[in-house]
C-alpha positions as CSV (number, residue, x, y, z in Angstrom):
1,M,12.3,1.3,-4.0
2,I,10.5,4.1,-2.6
3,E,12.0,8.0,-0.9
4,V,10.0,10.1,0.6
5,K,12.5,13.0,1.1
6,N,12.1,16.4,3.8
7,L,7.9,16.3,2.7
8,Y,6.0,18.8,3.7
9,Y,2.5,20.1,3.4
10,D,-0.1,22.6,4.1
11,Y,-4.2,22.5,3.5
12,E,-4.5,26.4,3.6
13,G,-1.3,27.8,2.7
14,R,-0.6,29.4,6.3
15,G,2.0,27.1,7.8
16,N,0.1,25.0,9.4
17,Y,2.1,21.8,8.2
18,A,-0.5,18.1,8.1
19,V,3.0,17.2,7.0
20,S,6.1,18.5,8.5
21,D,10.0,16.7,7.7
22,V,8.5,12.9,6.6
23,N,11.3,10.8,6.0
24,F,11.3,7.2,5.1
25,R,12.6,4.7,2.4
26,I,10.7,1.3,1.4
27,N,13.3,-1.6,-0.4
28,K,11.7,-2.8,-3.1
29,G,10.3,-6.6,-1.5
30,E,9.4,-4.6,1.6
31,I,5.8,-3.9,2.6
32,F,5.4,-0.8,4.3
33,G,2.0,0.0,6.5
34,F,1.3,3.8,8.3
35,L,0.7,3.4,11.6
36,G,-0.8,6.4,14.2
37,P,-4.2,8.0,15.8
38,S,-6.8,9.9,14.1
39,G,-5.4,13.3,11.8
40,A,-1.1,12.3,12.2
41,G,-1.4,12.1,8.1
42,K,-1.5,9.4,6.6
43,T,-4.1,9.9,4.4
44,T,-1.8,13.2,3.2
45,V,1.0,11.1,2.7
46,Q,-0.4,8.0,0.9
47,N,-2.7,11.6,-0.7
48,L,0.4,13.3,-1.9
49,M,2.4,9.7,-2.9
50,T,-0.1,8.9,-5.9
51,S,0.2,12.9,-6.3
52,I,-4.1,13.1,-5.3
53,L,-2.4,15.6,-4.1
54,S,0.3,18.4,-5.7
55,L,3.6,18.4,-3.3
56,Q,4.1,21.8,-2.2
57,K,7.7,21.4,-0.1
58,G,9.9,18.5,-0.4
59,D,10.3,15.0,-2.6
60,I,9.0,11.7,-3.5
61,L,11.2,9.4,-5.7
62,Y,10.4,5.9,-6.7
63,N,13.6,4.3,-8.4
64,G,15.1,7.3,-8.3
65,A,12.3,9.6,-9.8
66,S,11.0,12.0,-8.7
67,I,7.2,12.5,-8.9
68,R,7.8,15.6,-10.2
69,K,8.8,13.6,-13.5
70,I,6.6,11.0,-13.8
71,K,4.1,11.0,-16.1
72,S,0.3,9.9,-14.7
73,G,0.4,6.8,-16.1
74,F,3.2,4.9,-14.5
75,F,-0.2,5.3,-11.0
76,N,-1.8,2.4,-12.9
77,K,0.7,0.1,-12.0
78,I,1.0,0.7,-8.5
79,G,-2.0,-0.5,-5.8
80,V,-2.7,2.2,-2.3
81,S,-5.3,1.1,0.5
82,F,-6.6,4.0,2.4
83,E,-8.7,3.7,5.3
84,D,-11.4,2.8,3.7
85,P,-10.8,0.3,0.9
86,T,-13.4,-0.9,-1.3
87,I,-14.7,-4.6,-1.8
88,Y,-17.1,-6.8,-2.6
89,L,-18.5,-9.0,0.5
90,K,-19.8,-11.6,-1.3
91,L,-15.8,-12.0,-3.1
92,T,-12.7,-13.5,-1.0
93,G,-10.3,-10.9,-1.2
94,Y,-8.3,-12.9,-4.2
95,E,-11.7,-12.2,-6.1
96,N,-11.8,-8.6,-5.5
97,L,-7.4,-8.7,-6.2
98,K,-8.3,-10.1,-10.0
99,F,-11.9,-8.4,-10.4
100,F,-10.3,-4.6,-9.7
101,A,-6.7,-5.5,-11.9
102,G,-10.1,-6.4,-14.9
103,L,-11.0,-2.6,-14.2
104,F,-7.8,-1.4,-15.5
105,D,-6.5,-4.6,-17.6
106,T,-4.0,-5.5,-15.2
107,P,-2.1,-8.5,-16.0
108,T,-2.2,-11.3,-12.7
109,N,0.2,-13.4,-14.2
110,D,-2.5,-15.5,-13.3
111,P,-1.6,-19.4,-13.6
112,L,-5.7,-20.1,-12.8
């Protein structure tokens, strides 16, 4: 489960928040997507959820553990697709997934 609680982020530190009071929960097995206009804060939230940006205010919990206490190796086990994903057009979606999983020695449990 992933839970985002009272998330705020200000790029300039002047009280002009890119995201403010963001709250949601993603339960195990759910597929979740961010939709909204340009500048709404979708990428900022993703960057916070993956620790590309550091939390300023609020918290993000993975299975009840705060992102502030999670070791960086945890993020090798999750996947996020940003607005401009890198893929190889000559490969199928499946082949792209296998290729990128292989770069990080990620087991795929693939019977093929």
